C-alpha positions in Angstrom: 13.3 36.3 78.3 13.5 36.9 74.6 14.2 40.5 74.0 13.8 40.2 70.2 10.2 39.0 70.7 9.6 41.9 73.1 11.0 44.4 70.5 8.7 42.9 67.8 5.7 43.3 70.1 6.6 46.9 70.8 7.1 47.6 67.1 3.8 45.8 66.2 1.9 48.2 68.6 3.6 51.2 66.9 2.8 49.9 63.4 -0.9 49.4 64.2 -1.3 52.7 66.0 -3.1 55.4 64.0 -3.6 58.0 66.7 -7.4 57.5 66.7 -7.6 55.5 70.0 -8.5 58.2 72.6 -6.5 56.2 75.2 -3.5 56.2 72.9 -3.9 59.3 70.9 -0.2 60.2 71.2 0.8 56.9 69.7 1.0 57.4 65.9 3.7 57.3 63.2 1.7 59.4 60.7 3.6 62.6 60.9 7.1 64.1 60.5 7.7 65.2 64.1 10.0 64.6 67.0 8.0 61.7 68.6 8.1 59.9 65.3 11.8 60.8 64.9 12.7 59.2 68.2 10.7 56.1 67.4 12.3 55.8 63.9 15.8 55.9 65.4 14.9 53.3 68.0 13.5 51.1 65.2 16.6 51.5 63.1 18.9 50.6 66.0 16.7 47.5 66.6 17.2 46.6 62.9 21.0 47.0 63.3 21.0 44.6 66.2 18.5 42.0 64.9 19.3 42.2 61.2 15.6 41.7 60.5 15.1 42.9 56.9 11.4 43.4 57.5 12.3 46.2 59.9 14.5 47.9 57.3 11.7 47.5 54.7 9.3 49.2 57.1 11.6 52.2 57.6 12.3 52.5 53.8 8.5 52.4 53.2 7.8 55.0 55.9 10.3 57.5 54.3 9.2 56.8 50.8 5.6 57.6 51.8 6.6 60.8 53.7 8.9 62.1 51.0 6.2 61.7 48.3 3.9 64.0 50.2 3.4 67.4 48.6 3.3 69.3 51.9 6.7 69.6 53.4 7.2 69.7 57.2 7.7 73.0 59.0 11.4 73.5 59.8 12.1 73.6 63.5 14.1 71.8 66.2 11.6 69.0 66.5 11.2 68.3 62.8 14.9 67.8 62.3 14.6 64.6 64.4 13.4 62.2 61.6 16.3 63.2 59.4 18.7 61.4 61.8 17.3 58.0 60.7 17.1 59.1 57.1 20.8 59.7 57.3 21.3 56.3 58.8 19.3 54.8 55.9 21.3 56.8 53.3 24.5 55.3 54.8 23.0 51.9 54.7 21.3 51.9 51.3 23.2 54.6 49.4 19.8 55.7 48.0 20.7 58.9 46.1 17.1 60.3 46.5 17.8 60.8 50.2 20.9 62.9 49.8 19.3 66.3 48.7 16.8 66.0 51.5 19.6 65.5 54.1 21.6 68.3 52.6 18.7 70.7 52.6 18.2 70.1 56.4 22.0 70.5 57.0 21.8 73.9 55.2 18.8 75.0 57.2 20.4 74.0 60.6 23.8 75.5 59.8 22.7 78.7 58.0 19.1 79.5 58.9 18.1 78.0 62.2 17.7 80.7 64.9 20.6 80.9 67.3 21.0 82.2 70.9 23.9 84.2 72.2 27.2 82.4 71.5 25.7 80.4 68.7 23.5 78.0 70.6 20.7 76.2 68.7 17.6 78.1 69.8 14.8 75.6 70.6 12.4 76.9 68.0 9.2 74.8 67.5 6.2 75.0 65.2 4.3 77.0 67.8 7.0 79.3 69.2 10.6 80.4 68.3 11.4 80.3 72.1 13.6 83.3 71.8 17.2 82.9 73.2 16.2 79.5 74.8 18.3 76.4 75.1 16.5 73.1 75.9 18.2 69.8 76.6 15.9 68.1 74.0 17.8 69.8 71.2 20.8 67.6 71.7 18.9 64.5 70.6 16.7 66.2 68.0 19.4 68.1 66.2 22.9 67.4 67.7 22.9 63.7 66.7 21.7 64.5 63.2 24.6 66.9 62.7 27.1 64.3 64.0 25.7 61.5 61.8 25.6 63.6 58.7 29.2 64.7 59.4 30.3 61.1 59.4 28.1 59.9 56.6 29.0 62.8 54.3 32.6 63.2 55.5 32.0 66.7 56.7 34.0 67.2 59.9 32.7 70.7 60.4 29.3 69.2 61.2 30.8 66.9 63.9 32.6 70.0 65.3 29.3 71.9 65.4 27.5 69.0 67.2 30.3 68.9 69.8 30.1 72.6 70.3 26.3 72.4 70.9 26.8 69.7 73.5 29.4 71.9 75.3 27.0 74.9 75.1 24.1 73.0 76.6 26.3 71.5 79.3 27.6 74.9 80.3 24.1 76.4 80.8 22.0 73.4 81.7 24.1 71.2 84.0 24.0 72.0 87.7 27.6 72.1 89.0 26.7 70.6 92.4 24.1 67.9 91.6 25.4 67.0 88.1 21.8 66.8 86.9 20.5 68.9 84.0 17.9 71.6 84.1 15.2 71.5 81.4 16.1 74.9 79.9 18.0 78.2 80.0 17.0 81.6 78.7 19.7 84.1 77.7 17.0 86.8 77.6 16.3 86.5 81.4 19.4 84.5 82.3 17.8 81.8 84.5 16.8 78.1 84.3 13.1 78.7 84.6 11.7 76.4 87.3 15.1 74.9 88.1 13.5 71.6 87.3 15.5 68.4 87.1 13.0 66.9 84.6 13.6 63.2 84.1 13.2 63.0 80.3 15.2 66.1 79.8 18.1 64.5 81.7 17.6 61.3 79.8 18.0 63.2 76.5 21.6 63.9 77.6 22.2 60.5 79.0 21.3 59.0 75.6 22.8 61.6 73.4 26.2 61.7 74.9 26.9 58.0 74.4 25.3 58.2 70.9 27.5 61.1 69.9 30.6 59.1 70.9 29.3 55.9 69.2 28.6 57.8 66.0 31.8 59.8 65.8 34.3 57.7 67.7 35.8 61.1 68.5 38.7 61.4 71.0 38.6 65.2 70.8 39.0 67.5 73.8 35.3 68.4 73.4 34.3 64.7 73.7 36.4 64.3 76.8 34.5 67.2 78.4 31.2 65.8 77.3 32.1 62.4 78.9 33.1 64.1 82.1 29.7 65.9 82.3 28.0 62.6 81.5 29.8 60.8 84.3 28.8 63.6 86.8 25.2 63.1 85.6 25.2 59.3 85.9 26.6 59.5 89.4 23.7 61.7 90.4 21.2 59.4 88.6 22.5 56.5 90.6 21.7 58.4 93.8 18.1 59.3 92.7 17.1 55.9 91.3 13.9 54.6 93.1 13.9 51.2 94.7 11.6 49.9 91.9 14.2 51.0 89.3 12.1 53.8 87.9 12.8 57.6 87.9 10.2 60.1 89.0 9.3 62.7 86.4 11.1 65.3 88.6 14.2 63.3 89.5 14.7 64.9 92.9 11.0 65.2 93.9 10.0 61.8 95.3 6.3 62.4 95.4 6.0 63.0 91.6 4.9 60.1 89.4 7.3 57.5 88.1 8.0 58.0 84.4 8.9 55.2 81.9 10.4 56.9 78.9 13.1 58.6 80.9 13.9 55.4 82.8 14.2 53.5 79.5 16.6 56.1 78.1 18.7 56.2 81.3 18.9 52.4 81.3 20.1 52.5 77.7 22.7 55.2 78.4 24.1 53.4 81.4 24.2 49.9 79.8 25.8 51.4 76.7 28.2 53.4 78.8 29.4 50.2 80.4 29.8 48.6 77.0 31.8 51.4 75.4 34.1 51.7 78.4 32.7 54.9 80.0 31.5 53.2 83.2 32.8 50.4 85.4 30.5 47.4 85.0 30.8 46.2 88.6 29.4 49.6 89.9 26.7 50.3 87.4 25.4 47.1 85.8 22.9 46.6 88.6 21.6 50.2 88.2 21.1 49.7 84.5 19.4 46.4 84.7 17.1 47.4 87.6 15.8 50.3 85.4 15.6 48.1 82.3 13.5 45.4 84.2 11.2 48.1 85.5 10.6 49.4 82.0 9.9 45.8 80.8 7.2 45.6 83.4 5.5 48.7 81.9 5.0 47.0 78.5 1.4 45.8 78.2 0.1 42.7 76.5 -0.4 44.6 73.2 3.1 46.1 73.2 2.2 49.6 74.4 4.7 51.2 76.8 2.8 52.5 79.7 3.7 55.2 82.3 5.1 57.7 79.7 4.6 61.5 80.3 3.2 63.5 77.4 5.0 66.2 75.4 6.4 68.7 77.9 7.0 72.4 77.2 9.2 74.6 79.4 7.8 74.9 82.9 8.0 78.1 85.0 7.1 76.1 88.2 7.4 72.5 89.3 3.7 72.0 89.3 3.8 72.2 85.5 5.8 68.9 85.4 3.6 67.2 87.9 0.5 67.9 85.8 1.7 66.5 82.5 -0.5 63.7 81.3 0.6 60.1 81.2 -0.1 58.2 78.0 1.6 55.8 75.5 3.6 57.7 72.9 5.8 57.1 69.9 8.9 58.3 71.7 8.1 56.1 74.6 8.1 53.1 72.3 11.3 54.5 70.6 13.3 54.9 73.8 12.2 51.4 74.8 13.6 50.1 71.5 16.9 51.7 72.3 17.0 50.0 75.7 16.1 46.7 74.2 19.0 46.8 71.8 21.4 46.8 74.7 19.5 43.9 76.3 19.7 42.0 73.0 23.5 42.4 73.0 23.6 40.8 76.5 21.1 38.1 75.6 
């Protein structure tokens, strides 16, 4: 199986998508939002692995077009996500035009972004400030950007802030018995909402922890704590993996539907965890490859990743998660790209 060819097919679907197909209305790259941000990062990692200059040219063209637009994006957790790949491109190309954009987003996150008690990044969105709420999504959307900017711009305080945010989210979102992550926490009411072990929410941590280490190469005490939390989570994920390799959208509720984007992200995190020395290969290789092959089976002939749950707000009951629509999305494509990069390395 040629994983480069599969990646090109998945990318082709994303490049052709305009959001006008009712069956694939969530599959578009024509905005500055978190689904696009996840896709851009997956595309960039694919470029890093393949060395295909056409992919780099696509990314540069996308940002050139977006940065020329007069209307600037609303600033919130989700719209930070595309700046991660912009920072990667700045490091790659040294394009000076990117630097003031990156610095303006750093300033907003560090100085203006709403915070919870103890300085957590409040999960504010375009629709709602989500007062005093921590969501696991924030680690991917903002935490990785801070870490990457800290490395690219030689600003260690940004790396330290990223590590602190990981520790904050671990403290309030990780269940101490199961090792899995709840979707969110409110300091206002001091609870974890529906106590939902939502699959993609868990996957944000599975991906983000290994990415944080890969970006920073940190051996700090904070990173050691993050790794230990990650190991607890992966052990629990091993227990709840379905026989077909997929994860259900509520990890511990077997009758909920199987969900592809979380499975792709978990496969990526596990396979990368083996490669960077966080996991023993003989114990977890089969787990990672079983999930990866299950995701490959969800890619249709046109390159659309099927079985992806739509955007998911905070649920106050488990039924909320069961009712989320299933549709191809930009982030579903993006998390599949990440998984494919690990398969390319093993090809």
